[in-house]
C-alpha positions in Angstrom: -58.4 124.5 146.0 -55.5 126.1 144.6 -55.7 129.3 142.8 -54.7 127.8 139.7 -57.8 125.6 139.7 -60.1 128.7 140.3 -58.9 130.2 137.5 -59.7 127.3 135.3 -62.9 126.8 136.7 -63.5 130.6 136.2 -62.7 130.4 132.5 -65.1 127.7 131.8 -68.1 129.5 133.6 -67.1 132.5 131.4 -67.1 130.8 128.2 -70.4 129.0 128.9 -72.0 132.4 130.0 -70.7 134.2 126.8 -71.6 131.3 124.5 -75.4 131.8 125.9 -75.2 135.4 125.6 -74.0 135.0 122.2 -76.9 132.5 121.5 -79.5 135.0 123.0 -78.2 137.8 120.8 -78.3 135.6 117.5 -81.8 134.5 118.2 -82.9 137.9 119.1 -81.8 139.0 115.7 -83.2 136.1 114.2 -86.7 136.7 115.6 -86.2 140.6 114.3 -85.7 139.2 110.8 -88.3 136.6 110.8 -90.8 138.7 112.5 -90.0 142.3 111.5 -88.6 142.4 108.0 -90.3 139.3 106.8 -93.5 140.4 108.5 -93.3 143.8 106.7 -93.1 142.2 103.2 -96.5 140.6 103.7 -97.4 137.1 103.2 -100.0 135.7 100.6 -103.4 135.3 102.2 -104.3 131.8 102.9 -107.3 130.4 100.7 -109.9 128.3 102.3 -109.9 124.9 101.5 -113.5 125.0 100.1 -113.2 128.1 97.9 -113.5 127.3 94.0 -110.6 128.6 91.5 -111.2 131.7 89.6 -112.8 131.2 86.2 -110.6 131.5 83.1 -110.4 134.7 80.8 -112.8 134.6 78.0 -111.4 134.0 74.6 -112.4 136.4 71.8 -114.7 134.3 69.1 -112.5 134.3 66.0 -115.5 134.3 63.6 -117.1 137.3 65.2 -117.3 140.2 62.7 -114.7 143.1 63.5 -116.2 145.9 65.8 -115.2 149.4 66.6 -116.3 151.5 69.7 -115.5 155.1 69.1 -114.6 158.1 71.7 -116.7 160.9 71.3 -114.3 162.9 69.3 -114.0 160.2 66.8 -117.7 159.6 66.4 -117.9 163.2 65.5 -115.7 162.5 62.3 -118.4 159.9 61.0 -121.5 160.4 59.1 -124.2 158.1 59.2 -127.3 157.5 56.8 -130.2 155.0 56.8 -130.7 152.2 54.5 -133.8 153.0 52.3 -135.3 151.2 49.3 -134.8 152.9 46.1 -135.1 152.1 42.2 -132.0 151.3 40.1 -132.0 151.5 36.6 -130.5 148.7 34.5 -127.6 150.7 32.8 -124.1 149.9 31.6 -121.0 152.3 31.9 -118.3 152.3 29.5 -115.5 154.7 29.0 -114.8 155.9 25.5 -113.3 159.0 23.5 -115.0 161.8 21.2 -114.0 161.7 17.5 -115.1 163.2 14.6 -118.1 161.8 12.4 -116.2 160.4 9.7 -119.3 160.3 7.5 -119.4 164.2 7.4 -115.6 164.7 7.6 -113.6 165.8 4.3 -110.3 166.5 3.0 -110.6 169.5 0.7 -108.1 169.0 -2.5 -108.3 171.5 -5.7 -109.8 170.1 -8.7 -106.6 171.0 -10.6 -103.0 171.3 -10.2 -101.9 175.0 -9.4 -100.1 177.5 -7.0 -102.1 178.8 -4.1 -103.0 182.5 -4.2 -104.9 183.2 -1.3 -106.1 181.5 1.8 -109.9 182.7 3.5 -110.1 180.3 6.4 -108.3 179.5 9.5 -108.3 176.2 11.7 -111.8 176.6 14.0 -113.5 178.5 11.7 -117.2 177.5 10.9 -118.0 177.7 7.4 -121.0 177.2 5.2 -121.1 175.1 2.2 -120.0 176.8 -0.9 -118.0 179.3 1.0 -114.4 180.1 -0.4 -111.5 178.6 1.3 -108.6 179.2 -1.2 -107.8 180.4 -4.6 -105.2 178.7 -6.9 -103.5 179.8 -10.2 -104.6 176.8 -12.5 -102.9 176.2 -16.1 -105.8 174.1 -16.8 -108.5 177.0 -15.9 -106.2 179.2 -18.1 -106.6 176.9 -20.8 -110.3 176.4 -20.4 -111.0 180.2 -20.3 -108.8 180.7 -23.4 -111.0 178.3 -25.1 -114.2 179.8 -24.1 -112.9 183.4 -25.1 -111.8 181.9 -28.6 -115.2 179.9 -29.1 -117.1 183.0 -28.2 -115.3 184.8 -31.1 -115.8 182.3 -33.6 -119.5 182.2 -32.8 -119.5 185.7 -33.2 -118.1 185.3 -36.7 -120.0 182.6 -37.8 -123.2 184.5 -36.7 -122.3 187.6 -38.9 -121.1 185.1 -42.0 -124.9 183.6 -41.6 -126.5 186.7 -41.4 -125.0 188.0 -44.9 -125.5 184.5 -46.3 -129.2 184.9 -45.8 -129.1 188.5 -47.3 -127.2 187.3 -50.5 -129.4 184.2 -50.9 -132.4 186.4 -50.9 -131.5 188.2 -53.8 -130.0 185.1 -55.4 -126.2 186.2 -54.7 -125.2 182.7 -53.3 -126.1 179.2 -53.8 -128.2 177.0 -51.5 -125.3 175.0 -50.4 -123.2 178.2 -49.4 -126.2 179.2 -47.2 -126.5 175.5 -45.7 -123.0 175.6 -45.1 -123.2 179.0 -43.2 -126.0 177.6 -41.2 -123.6 174.5 -40.3 -120.5 176.7 -39.4 -122.9 178.9 -36.8 -124.3 175.7 -35.2 -120.9 174.3 -34.8 -119.7 177.4 -33.2 -122.5 177.6 -30.7 -122.0 174.1 -29.8 -118.2 174.7 -29.2 -119.2 177.5 -27.2 -121.4 175.6 -24.7 -118.7 173.0 -24.3 -116.1 175.9 -23.7 -118.7 177.3 -21.0 -119.2 173.9 -19.3 -115.3 173.4 -19.1 -115.2 176.6 -17.4 -118.0 176.0 -15.1 -116.2 172.9 -13.9 -113.5 175.0 -12.2 -116.3 176.5 -10.2 -117.0 179.7 -12.2 -120.7 180.8 -12.1 -122.6 181.9 -15.1 -122.3 185.5 -14.3 -118.6 185.1 -14.2 -118.3 183.3 -17.3 -120.5 186.0 -19.1 -118.0 188.6 -17.6 -115.0 186.5 -19.1 -116.7 186.5 -22.7 -117.6 189.9 -22.6 -114.4 191.4 -21.4 -112.1 188.9 -23.3 -110.1 188.7 -20.3 -109.0 185.7 -18.3 -109.6 185.3 -14.6 -106.7 182.8 -13.6 -108.0 182.2 -10.1 -109.5 179.0 -9.3 -111.8 179.3 -6.4 -112.0 176.2 -4.1 -115.1 176.3 -1.8 -116.4 174.3 1.1 -118.0 170.9 0.1 -120.2 170.8 3.3 -120.7 173.0 6.2 -118.6 172.5 9.2 -115.5 173.6 11.1 -112.2 173.7 9.5 -110.1 171.1 11.5 -106.7 171.3 9.6 -104.9 173.6 7.5 -101.5 172.8 5.7 -101.4 175.1 2.7 -99.7 178.6 2.4 -99.5 181.1 -0.3 -97.4 180.1 -3.1 -97.4 176.3 -2.3 -98.0 173.8 -5.3 -101.2 171.7 -4.8 -102.4 168.9 -6.8 -105.7 167.0 -6.5 -105.6 163.8 -4.4 -101.8 164.5 -3.4 -101.5 164.5 0.5 -101.3 166.8 2.6 -104.6 168.2 1.8 -104.7 172.1 2.0 -107.8 171.7 4.3 -109.7 169.3 6.4 -113.2 170.1 7.8 -116.0 168.2 9.5 -119.4 168.7 10.1 -119.8 169.1 13.9 -123.6 169.0 14.4 -123.1 165.3 15.2 -120.1 163.7 16.7 -118.9 160.2 17.3 -118.0 158.5 20.7 -116.2 155.1 20.4 -116.4 153.1 23.5 -115.0 149.6 24.1 -117.4 147.4 26.1 -116.5 143.7 27.9 -117.2 140.8 25.5 -119.8 139.6 28.3 -122.0 142.6 27.9 -122.2 142.3 23.8 -125.8 140.6 24.0 -127.1 144.0 25.9 -125.9 146.2 23.2 -128.0 146.8 19.8 -128.0 149.6 17.1 -130.4 152.3 17.9 -130.3 152.1 21.7 -130.2 155.7 23.4 -126.9 156.6 25.2 -126.1 159.7 27.5 -122.6 160.8 27.2 -120.6 163.1 29.9 -117.1 164.7 29.4 -115.1 166.0 32.2 -114.9 169.7 30.6 -118.5 170.1 31.3 -119.6 168.6 34.5 -123.3 168.0 34.9 -124.0 168.5 31.4 -125.4 165.5 29.3 -125.1 165.0 25.8 -127.6 162.7 24.1 -127.2 160.3 21.3 -127.9 156.7 19.8 -125.6 153.7 19.1 -124.9 154.0 15.3 -122.4 151.1 14.8 -121.4 147.8 16.9 -118.0 146.2 15.7 -117.9 143.2 13.9 -115.3 141.4 15.9 -114.2 141.3 19.4 -110.5 142.6 20.3 -108.6 139.2 21.0 -106.1 141.0 23.4 -108.8 143.0 25.6 -111.9 140.8 24.7 -113.8 143.9 24.4 -116.2 145.2 21.4 -116.2 148.5 19.7 -119.2 150.5 19.9 -119.7 153.8 18.2 -122.5 156.3 19.0 -123.6 159.4 17.0 -123.8 162.1 19.8 -125.8 165.5 19.2 -123.8 168.5 19.8 -125.2 171.5 18.0 -123.3 174.0 20.0 -120.1 172.4 18.9 -118.8 171.9 22.6 -117.3 168.4 22.1 -113.6 168.3 20.8 -112.1 165.1 19.2 -109.9 162.8 21.6 -111.9 163.9 25.0 -112.5 161.4 27.4 -116.4 160.6 27.7 -118.4 158.4 29.8 -121.5 156.9 28.3 -124.6 155.4 30.2 -127.0 153.2 28.3 -130.2 151.5 30.0 -130.4 148.0 28.9 -133.6 147.1 31.1 -136.6 148.1 33.0 -135.7 149.5 36.5 -135.3 147.2 39.4 -136.3 148.1 43.3 -133.6 147.3 45.7 -131.9 149.2 48.9 -129.1 151.4 48.2 -126.3 153.0 49.9 -123.9 155.8 48.9 -120.5 154.6 47.3 -118.6 156.2 50.2 -120.6 153.7 52.6 -118.8 150.6 50.9 -115.1 149.8 51.4 -113.1 147.2 49.4 -111.1 145.0 51.7 -107.5 143.8 50.6 -109.2 140.2 49.5 -111.6 141.9 47.3 -114.7 141.7 49.5 -117.0 144.7 49.9 -118.2 145.9 53.5 -119.9 148.2 55.4 -120.3 149.6 59.0 -123.5 149.3 60.8 -124.3 151.0 64.2 -127.2 151.3 66.5 -126.0 154.2 68.6 -123.3 155.9 66.5 -120.7 154.8 68.9 -120.3 151.2 68.4 -119.9 150.1 64.8 -120.1 146.3 63.3 -118.5 145.6 60.0 -120.9 143.4 57.5 -119.9 141.8 53.9 -122.4 143.1 51.6 -122.8 141.8 47.9 -123.3 144.6 45.3 -125.7 144.6 42.4 -126.5 147.4 40.2 -125.3 150.9 40.7 -126.3 154.4 39.5 -124.5 158.0 39.5 -124.0 157.9 43.3 -125.3 154.6 44.9 -124.6 151.0 45.1 -127.4 148.7 45.1 -127.0 145.9 48.1 -128.2 142.5 47.3 -127.2 140.9 50.5 -125.8 142.0 53.8 -127.8 144.8 54.7 -131.5 145.5 55.6 -133.8 148.6 55.0 -133.9 150.7 58.1 -130.6 150.0 59.4 -128.1 152.7 60.0 -124.8 152.7 58.2 -121.6 154.8 58.1 -121.1 157.0 54.8 -118.3 159.3 55.2 -115.7 157.8 57.5 -116.3 154.3 56.7 -112.5 153.9 55.6 -111.4 155.4 59.1 -113.6 152.7 60.9 -111.7 150.1 58.7 -108.3 151.6 59.6 -109.2 151.4 63.6 -110.5 147.9 63.2 -107.1 147.1 61.2 -105.0 148.7 64.4 -104.2 151.8 62.0 -104.0 155.2 62.4 -107.2 156.9 64.4 -106.4 160.5 63.9 
């Protein structure tokens, strides 16, 4: 064998040996990746052929009422109360406003035309019947007093003439007819004086004042205008020097007797059969919290307002201390029937939902709360009567019921 042939054979062996070596290296790398790298990633455990599949997750019941589980800090913000049985009066509530008793409210005008001389009362003053409010200078009064003074003078003259006539008649100094004429003149003068006194008395002058005018023969031009009723001055539009006339607005003074005052309220048309004249009412106003004013229904409207479908009711309220003021907002409560027993909860325990339903939150451990739909009945100053949805003895959330509602709805919890 030649050297060239040896070289060729050697080259083939070398190639084969190199290929085997390369294959061994590649195989080792493959074993490393398969056993090392992939092994380190782990493989899912094999499930036995006879093992059952895991049960599916339970779905929430869409008809179950909302419930809330509170943390310890959240539970501290909730106050609870036990549902108890109690008595509810059958009452109706209505809003209204305070007004003057128009049967005891007057506008004060002078009886005659004149210029105001002096004012004696201010707005808010309490005055008595007959107390002087203002004085005017009245031409009519001046004329009446002039007639009075003239009539008094004529009477004096006729009385002296009658006295002389009687003396002369006694000595046959005059005829019978002259004496009778003197008597007639004296009687006519007396009648004229009485009429003149009455005319002056119409202007408010007393008998003593009239006697003084007659005695002094001096005119008193001041016409005194007095309060026609006892009450409070509610308005004054006059000033000294103003010309005022009877019945010509504005009236110099307005006043009202405030011992009783009106409250007008408008009640729903559906409640009209429950109201009648003479029913007792209890009224409260924001200005005097906790104070109750008592009265009775005095008037029930004859028609229902076509726009609001409400009926006007008017109550006469006793106010001896004059605390109420016209146009104050007022709430009146009227009892329409005997009291009814039922379970009750505070106002704060009931939540109005967006759809209009009323709900309450019930608990047994003060940590887990369940929402209940409730039906309301009567109500008093602080509680609702629960007709359906709760039972006596159950524990409910009072303060914090709205917080529970927000948590259940996914709102803020802080």
